[in-house]
C-alpha positions in Angstrom: -33.4 -8.1 3.8 -31.8 -7.5 7.1 -29.6 -4.5 7.6 -26.4 -6.3 8.9 -26.3 -8.4 5.7 -26.9 -5.4 3.5 -24.1 -3.4 5.3 -21.7 -6.3 5.0 -22.4 -6.7 1.3 -22.0 -3.0 0.6 -18.7 -2.9 2.5 -17.3 -5.9 0.6 -18.5 -4.4 -2.7 -16.9 -1.1 -1.9 -13.6 -2.7 -0.9 -13.4 -4.6 -4.2 -14.2 -1.5 -6.2 -11.7 0.6 -4.3 -8.9 -1.9 -4.8 -9.6 -2.1 -8.5 -9.4 1.7 -8.8 -6.2 1.8 -6.7 -4.5 -0.7 -9.0 -5.6 1.3 -12.1 -4.2 4.4 -10.5 -0.9 2.8 -9.5 -0.4 1.4 -13.0 -0.4 5.0 -14.4 2.4 6.2 -12.0 5.9 6.5 -13.4 8.9 5.6 -11.3 11.7 8.2 -11.5 14.8 6.9 -13.1 18.0 7.4 -11.1 21.1 8.9 -12.9 23.5 6.3 -11.5 23.4 3.5 -9.0 25.2 3.9 -5.7 28.6 2.3 -5.7 27.8 0.0 -2.7 25.0 -1.7 -4.7 27.1 -2.4 -7.7 29.9 -3.9 -5.7 27.5 -6.1 -3.8 26.0 -7.6 -7.0 29.3 -8.6 -8.4 30.3 -10.5 -5.2 26.9 -12.2 -5.1 27.4 -13.4 -8.7 30.9 -14.7 -7.9 29.8 -16.7 -4.9 26.9 -18.4 -6.7 29.4 -19.7 -9.4 31.5 -21.6 -7.0 31.8 -25.4 -7.2 29.2 -27.4 -5.2 30.1 -28.9 -1.8 31.2 -32.5 -1.6 27.7 -33.9 -0.9 26.0 -31.7 -3.5 25.8 -32.2 -7.2 24.8 -29.6 -9.8 21.2 -29.8 -11.1 21.3 -30.8 -14.8 18.3 -32.0 -16.8 18.7 -35.4 -18.4 
């Protein structure tokens, strides 16, 4: 077997194994829970909800399954 092919296969195999190990390690990590949300984020989500519930424009109709 020629050496460039062997090096390329070893590199690809090492990359796949390292990514699998990284995913397993990241799955064990715990995200810290915040005590409260910042007030700016809470206000922004309510305005987004209100704007999405507006009536459609004149040339648009709501999507309803028939």
